[in-house]
C-alpha positions as CSV (number, residue, x, y, z in Angstrom):
1,M,0.0,0.0,0.1
2,L,1.4,3.6,-0.8
3,D,2.5,5.5,2.5
4,V,0.2,7.9,4.2
5,E,2.1,11.2,2.7
6,T,1.7,9.9,-1.0
7,L,-2.3,9.2,-0.4
8,R,-2.6,12.5,1.2
9,A,-1.1,14.3,-1.8
10,I,-3.3,12.0,-4.1
11,Q,-6.4,13.0,-2.1
12,P,-6.6,16.8,-2.6
13,V,-6.5,16.0,-6.3
14,I,-9.6,13.7,-6.2
15,T,-11.5,16.0,-3.9
16,A,-10.6,18.9,-6.1
17,C,-12.2,17.2,-9.1
18,V,-15.3,16.4,-7.2
19,F,-15.4,19.8,-6.0
20,A,-15.4,21.1,-9.5
21,L,-18.0,18.7,-10.5
22,A,-20.3,19.5,-7.7
23,F,-19.7,23.2,-7.6
24,F,-19.5,24.3,-11.1
25,G,-21.4,21.5,-12.8
26,T,-24.3,21.3,-10.3
27,Y,-24.5,24.0,-7.8
28,L,-23.9,27.0,-10.0
29,P,-26.3,26.0,-12.6
30,T,-29.1,25.0,-9.9
31,R,-28.0,26.5,-6.8
32,A,-29.4,22.9,-5.1
33,P,-28.4,23.2,-1.5
34,Y,-27.1,19.6,-1.3
35,A,-24.7,20.2,-4.3
36,G,-23.5,23.2,-2.3
37,W,-22.9,21.0,0.9
38,W,-21.1,18.4,-1.1
39,S,-18.9,20.9,-2.6
40,A,-17.9,22.0,0.8
41,S,-17.5,18.6,2.0
42,A,-14.9,18.1,-0.9
43,A,-13.3,21.3,-0.3
44,S,-13.0,20.5,3.4
45,A,-11.6,17.2,3.0
46,G,-8.9,18.2,0.3
47,I,-7.7,21.3,2.4
48,G,-7.6,19.1,5.6
49,S,-5.4,16.6,3.4
50,I,-3.0,19.4,2.3
51,T,-2.9,20.8,6.0
52,H,-1.9,17.5,7.2
53,L,1.0,17.5,4.8
54,A,2.5,20.8,6.4
55,I,3.2,19.2,9.7
56,D,6.9,20.3,9.1
57,S,6.0,23.8,8.7
58,W,3.1,24.3,11.0
59,G,3.7,21.6,13.4
60,D,0.8,20.8,16.0
61,L,-1.3,23.5,14.5
62,A,-1.4,21.7,11.1
63,I,-2.5,18.4,13.0
64,A,-5.3,20.5,14.8
65,V,-6.5,22.3,11.6
66,G,-6.4,19.3,9.6
67,D,-8.4,17.3,12.0
68,A,-11.0,19.7,12.2
69,L,-11.4,19.9,8.5
70,T,-11.8,16.2,8.4
71,V,-14.5,16.2,10.9
72,G,-16.1,19.4,9.1
73,A,-16.1,17.4,5.6
74,A,-18.2,14.6,7.5
75,A,-20.5,17.3,8.9
76,C,-21.0,18.7,5.4
77,V,-22.0,15.2,4.5
78,W,-24.5,15.2,7.1
79,G,-25.9,18.6,6.0
80,A,-26.0,17.4,2.2
81,A,-28.1,14.4,3.1
82,R,-30.6,16.6,5.2
83,S,-30.8,19.1,2.3
84,L,-31.9,16.1,0.2
85,S,-34.7,15.7,2.2
86,G,-35.6,19.4,2.2
87,R,-34.5,19.9,5.8
88,R,-32.6,23.0,6.8
89,V,-29.1,23.0,8.1
90,A,-27.7,26.0,9.8
91,A,-24.0,26.2,9.3
92,W,-23.2,26.9,12.8
93,W,-24.5,23.5,13.7
94,L,-21.4,22.0,12.1
95,V,-18.9,24.4,13.9
96,P,-18.7,22.9,17.5
97,A,-17.7,19.3,16.9
98,P,-14.7,20.4,14.4
99,L,-13.6,23.0,17.1
100,I,-13.6,20.5,19.9
101,V,-11.6,17.9,17.7
102,A,-9.0,20.7,17.1
103,A,-8.7,21.9,20.8
104,I,-8.2,18.1,21.8
105,A,-5.6,17.7,19.2
106,L,-3.7,20.9,20.5
107,V,-4.1,19.7,24.1
108,E,-2.8,16.0,23.2
109,A,0.0,17.4,21.3
110,H,1.4,19.7,23.8
111,G,1.0,16.9,26.5
112,D,-1.2,18.9,28.8
113,V,-3.5,15.9,29.3
114,A,-2.0,12.4,29.5
115,G,-3.7,10.0,27.0
116,M,-5.9,12.7,25.6
117,P,-7.3,10.7,22.6
118,G,-6.9,13.1,19.6
119,T,-7.3,10.3,16.9
120,L,-10.2,8.8,18.6
121,A,-11.9,12.1,18.6
122,V,-11.4,12.7,14.9
123,I,-12.8,9.0,14.3
124,L,-15.7,9.3,16.4
125,G,-16.6,13.0,15.1
126,T,-16.3,11.9,11.4
127,G,-18.1,8.5,11.9
128,G,-20.8,10.2,14.1
129,Y,-21.7,12.8,11.2
130,L,-21.5,10.2,8.6
131,G,-23.9,8.2,10.6
132,L,-26.3,10.7,10.7
133,A,-25.8,11.3,7.2
134,A,-26.6,7.7,6.2
135,W,-29.9,7.8,8.6
136,S,-31.1,10.9,6.6
137,L,-30.4,9.4,3.5
138,R,-32.2,6.0,4.5
139,G,-35.3,8.0,5.5
140,L,-35.3,9.9,2.0
141,L,-35.7,6.5,0.3
142,R,-39.1,6.2,2.0
143,H,-40.4,9.4,0.4
144,R,-43.3,9.1,-1.8
145,S,-41.9,10.7,-4.9
146,L,-39.1,8.1,-5.2
147,R,-41.4,5.1,-4.8
148,R,-43.2,6.1,-8.1
149,G,-42.3,6.2,-11.7
150,P,-39.7,5.0,-14.1
151,G,-36.9,7.3,-15.9
152,T,-35.4,9.9,-13.9
153,L,-37.0,8.9,-10.6
154,H,-35.7,5.6,-11.0
155,A,-32.0,6.8,-11.7
156,A,-32.2,9.2,-8.5
157,R,-33.5,6.3,-6.4
158,V,-30.4,4.2,-7.6
159,A,-28.1,7.4,-6.8
160,I,-29.3,7.5,-3.3
161,E,-29.2,4.0,-2.8
162,A,-25.8,4.1,-3.9
163,M,-25.2,7.0,-1.4
164,V,-26.8,5.0,1.4
165,A,-24.9,1.9,0.7
166,S,-21.5,3.7,0.6
167,T,-22.1,6.0,3.6
168,S,-23.3,2.7,5.6
169,I,-20.1,1.2,4.5
170,I,-17.9,4.1,5.7
171,V,-19.9,4.3,9.0
172,V,-19.1,0.5,9.5
173,F,-15.3,1.3,8.5
174,Y,-15.1,4.1,11.2
175,A,-16.8,1.9,13.8
176,V,-14.5,-1.1,13.3
177,R,-11.8,1.7,13.5
178,A,-12.9,3.0,16.8
179,V,-13.1,-0.3,18.2
180,V,-9.7,-1.3,17.1
181,Y,-8.1,1.7,18.4
182,V,-9.6,1.5,21.7
183,T,-9.1,-2.3,22.3
184,L,-5.9,-3.0,20.6
185,G,-4.3,0.4,20.4
186,P,-3.0,2.4,17.3
187,E,0.3,0.3,17.1
188,H,-1.3,-3.0,16.6
189,V,-0.9,-4.5,13.0
190,L,-4.9,-4.7,12.6
191,Y,-4.9,-0.9,13.1
192,T,-2.0,0.1,11.2
193,H,-2.5,-2.3,8.2
194,W,-6.3,-2.3,7.9
195,T,-8.1,0.6,9.6
196,G,-5.2,3.2,9.9
197,P,-4.9,6.5,7.8
198,E,-3.9,4.8,4.8
199,A,-6.9,2.6,4.6
200,T,-8.9,5.6,5.8
201,I,-7.6,8.0,2.9
202,V,-8.5,5.2,0.2
203,T,-12.0,4.5,1.7
204,V,-13.0,8.2,1.8
205,M,-11.5,8.5,-1.9
206,L,-13.7,5.8,-3.0
207,F,-16.7,7.3,-1.4
208,F,-16.3,10.5,-2.9
209,V,-16.1,8.9,-6.5
210,V,-19.6,7.2,-5.6
211,V,-20.7,11.0,-4.6
212,T,-19.8,12.3,-7.8
213,Y,-21.9,9.9,-9.8
214,S,-24.8,10.8,-7.3
215,V,-24.6,14.0,-7.4
216,T,-24.9,14.4,-11.2
217,E,-27.8,12.0,-11.1
218,L,-29.6,13.9,-8.3
219,S,-28.9,17.4,-10.4
220,H,-31.1,15.5,-13.3
221,L,-33.7,14.9,-10.5
222,D,-33.8,18.2,-9.2
223,S,-34.5,19.6,-12.6
224,S,-37.0,17.0,-13.5
225,L,-39.1,17.4,-10.2
226,R,-39.3,21.1,-10.8
227,W,-40.7,20.8,-14.2
228,R,-43.0,17.8,-13.1
229,D,-44.0,19.9,-10.1
230,R,-45.0,22.9,-12.1
231,A,-47.0,20.5,-14.7
232,M,-48.8,19.1,-11.6
233,R,-49.6,22.4,-10.0
234,D,-52.5,24.7,-10.6
235,D,-50.7,28.3,-11.2
236,L,-53.1,30.5,-9.3
237,T,-53.4,28.3,-5.8
238,G,-50.4,26.4,-5.9
239,L,-52.3,23.3,-5.3
240,L,-52.4,20.3,-7.4
241,A,-54.3,20.3,-10.7
242,R,-57.5,18.2,-11.3
243,G,-55.6,15.4,-13.2
244,A,-52.6,15.2,-10.8
245,F,-55.2,15.2,-7.6
246,M,-57.0,12.3,-9.2
247,D,-53.8,10.2,-10.1
248,L,-52.4,10.8,-6.5
249,A,-55.6,10.3,-4.7
250,E,-56.3,7.0,-6.6
251,E,-52.8,5.7,-5.7
252,A,-53.5,6.7,-2.2
253,L,-56.6,4.9,-1.9
254,L,-54.9,1.7,-3.5
255,H,-52.6,1.9,-0.7
256,A,-54.9,2.5,1.9
257,S,-57.1,-0.5,0.9
258,G,-53.9,-2.9,1.3
259,G,-52.6,-1.2,4.6
260,G,-55.6,-0.3,6.4
261,R,-55.0,3.2,6.3
262,R,-57.9,5.7,7.4
263,L,-58.5,8.3,4.6
264,V,-61.2,11.1,4.4
265,L,-62.2,13.1,1.4
266,V,-63.3,16.8,1.7
267,A,-65.1,18.7,-0.7
268,A,-65.0,22.3,-0.6
269,D,-66.5,25.1,-2.6
270,F,-66.7,29.0,-2.1
271,D,-70.2,30.4,-1.3
272,H,-71.6,33.1,-3.5
273,F,-68.4,33.4,-5.8
274,K,-69.9,34.6,-8.6
275,Q,-71.2,37.5,-6.7
276,L,-68.0,38.3,-5.4
277,N,-66.5,38.4,-9.0
278,D,-69.4,40.3,-10.3
279,T,-69.1,42.8,-7.4
280,Y,-65.4,43.4,-7.0
281,G,-63.9,42.1,-10.3
282,H,-62.1,39.0,-11.1
283,A,-59.1,40.0,-9.6
284,E,-60.6,39.9,-6.0
285,G,-62.0,36.4,-7.2
286,D,-58.4,35.4,-8.0
287,R,-57.1,36.7,-4.6
288,A,-59.7,34.5,-2.6
289,L,-58.4,31.5,-4.5
290,R,-54.9,32.4,-3.8
291,A,-55.5,32.9,0.0
292,F,-57.6,29.5,0.0
293,G,-54.6,27.6,-1.6
294,E,-52.1,29.2,0.8
295,A,-54.3,28.3,3.8
296,C,-54.4,24.6,2.7
297,R,-50.7,24.5,1.7
298,G,-50.0,26.0,5.3
299,L,-52.2,23.6,7.2
300,L,-52.2,20.2,5.8
301,R,-49.2,17.6,6.1
302,D,-46.9,15.9,3.7
303,D,-49.5,12.7,3.3
304,D,-52.5,14.9,2.6
305,L,-53.6,15.9,-0.7
306,A,-55.1,19.0,-2.0
307,G,-56.3,20.1,-5.3
308,R,-58.4,22.7,-7.3
309,I,-60.7,20.6,-9.3
310,G,-62.1,23.7,-11.2
311,G,-63.2,27.3,-10.6
312,E,-64.0,27.6,-6.9
313,E,-64.1,23.7,-6.1
314,F,-61.5,22.1,-4.1
315,E,-61.0,18.4,-2.8
316,L,-58.9,17.5,0.0
317,L,-57.7,13.8,0.8
318,L,-56.7,13.8,4.3
319,A,-54.7,11.1,5.8
320,E,-55.1,9.0,9.0
321,T,-58.0,11.1,9.9
322,D,-61.4,10.4,11.3
323,L,-64.6,12.4,11.0
324,A,-64.0,14.5,14.0
325,E,-60.5,15.3,12.9
326,A,-61.7,16.3,9.4
327,R,-64.3,18.5,10.8
328,Q,-61.6,20.2,12.7
329,V,-59.2,20.6,9.7
330,C,-62.2,22.4,7.8
331,E,-62.8,24.8,10.8
332,R,-59.0,25.4,10.9
333,L,-58.9,26.2,6.9
334,V,-61.8,28.6,7.3
335,A,-60.0,30.4,10.2
336,A,-56.6,30.8,8.5
337,F,-58.3,31.6,5.3
338,A,-60.4,34.5,7.1
339,R,-57.0,35.7,8.7
340,S,-55.8,36.6,5.5
341,Y,-58.4,39.1,5.1
342,D,-57.8,40.8,8.6
343,D,-56.3,43.9,6.7
344,S,-59.0,44.1,3.9
345,A,-62.1,46.0,3.6
346,I,-63.5,43.0,1.9
347,A,-64.8,40.2,4.0
348,A,-63.6,36.9,3.3
349,P,-65.8,34.6,1.3
350,T,-67.6,31.9,3.3
351,V,-66.9,28.2,2.5
352,S,-68.9,25.0,2.5
353,F,-67.7,21.7,3.0
354,G,-68.7,18.1,2.4
355,V,-66.9,15.2,4.1
356,A,-67.0,11.4,3.1
357,V,-64.9,8.6,4.6
358,A,-63.0,6.5,2.1
359,D,-64.0,2.9,1.5
360,P,-61.7,0.5,0.0
361,S,-64.8,-0.9,-1.8
362,I,-65.8,2.6,-3.4
363,P,-64.0,4.0,-6.6
364,L,-62.6,7.7,-6.3
365,P,-65.5,8.9,-8.6
366,A,-68.1,7.6,-6.6
367,L,-66.2,8.8,-3.3
368,I,-66.1,12.1,-4.9
369,A,-69.8,12.0,-5.7
370,R,-70.6,11.3,-1.8
371,A,-68.7,14.2,-0.7
372,D,-70.3,16.3,-3.4
373,A,-73.9,15.2,-2.2
374,A,-72.8,16.4,1.5
375,L,-71.5,19.7,-0.1
376,Y,-75.0,20.1,-1.8
377,Q,-76.6,19.5,1.7
378,A,-74.2,22.3,3.3
379,K,-75.4,24.8,0.7
380,E,-79.0,23.9,1.1
381,Q,-78.9,24.2,4.8
382,G,-77.7,27.9,4.8
383,R,-73.8,27.6,3.5
384,D,-70.8,28.3,5.6
385,R,-70.7,24.8,7.3
386,V,-69.5,21.3,7.4
387,V,-71.6,18.5,6.5
388,I,-70.9,14.8,6.7
389,A,-72.2,12.3,4.1
390,D,-75.4,10.9,5.2
391,S,-74.2,7.3,5.4
392,E,-71.6,8.5,7.9
393,S,-73.4,10.9,10.2
């Protein structure tokens, strides 16, 4: 095997290539957060390797800075994994651990505390962040959008599976490395030949090769999903368009019939919407539609569906919900919708709702008809109310 100095000289070249591909090839064109985090990880790993080579010039400081950058690179991998799931990562979250590792390295180098485990701190810090990354990526594989469809979605799933596998392998490697370091010591042949710095650098470089492939595939996914999402959404409200809602609702009903999930369909319709348009103009009608769409997006959960079926008519499919909870959702939607008119001289239009429980034996069109029938009853009873379908009340 090559000596550690040679491997550390090669590592910056590889990480520089990964950085160039991730930053210039993906981040700059798309501004995707995950590509920015991968770029930061490659840069941190490469600079950390260079810093370790400067021990003759910088001495103990080179070790401390290099160790901090190594752990920082793993922290950025975690940031990239979280961003793929749409979760925000504040940069300051990633600062404490590298600083602690640097402090431990300096204390150990000066011999102020006997037996201070500087190397072990790097192993645990790096392995810990990579473990968090692997956990986040595994959760991403369960996302609904990646369970469906061929083409780009399938390629993206394969890319994420490759990242999960490679990250899990490197986590196991760091776990074994920590155990060997603690139980047998850094001088043991099992550590020096199989889990020491040389093996670690080779493993990390192979990991970055997988990352390069995955980031390229995910850049295609990002672009594809943005265009796909635009095609599925109603431009005015931001909710699902009729066709997309029907397709996703059919799929949700199919899964519910096999898994025993509770689903409730809600039909919603503005009261006297034509009068609103005739009195105040279509711009005011559009404002009402946008406000209702915003209220839906703000209150519904990831597994819920909301679509604009046409005009001022909406359908909501609520997951894991009973009739009482569905009524509460309708009431909260009305309240949120009304709040958007707090500073307006015009009162918010009222909304009527019809509610029906999904039955595995009933196809979606029949379920919609049942909810619509309850909606018509709400209109006949005076509007501005929630009515449960007759068979369920």
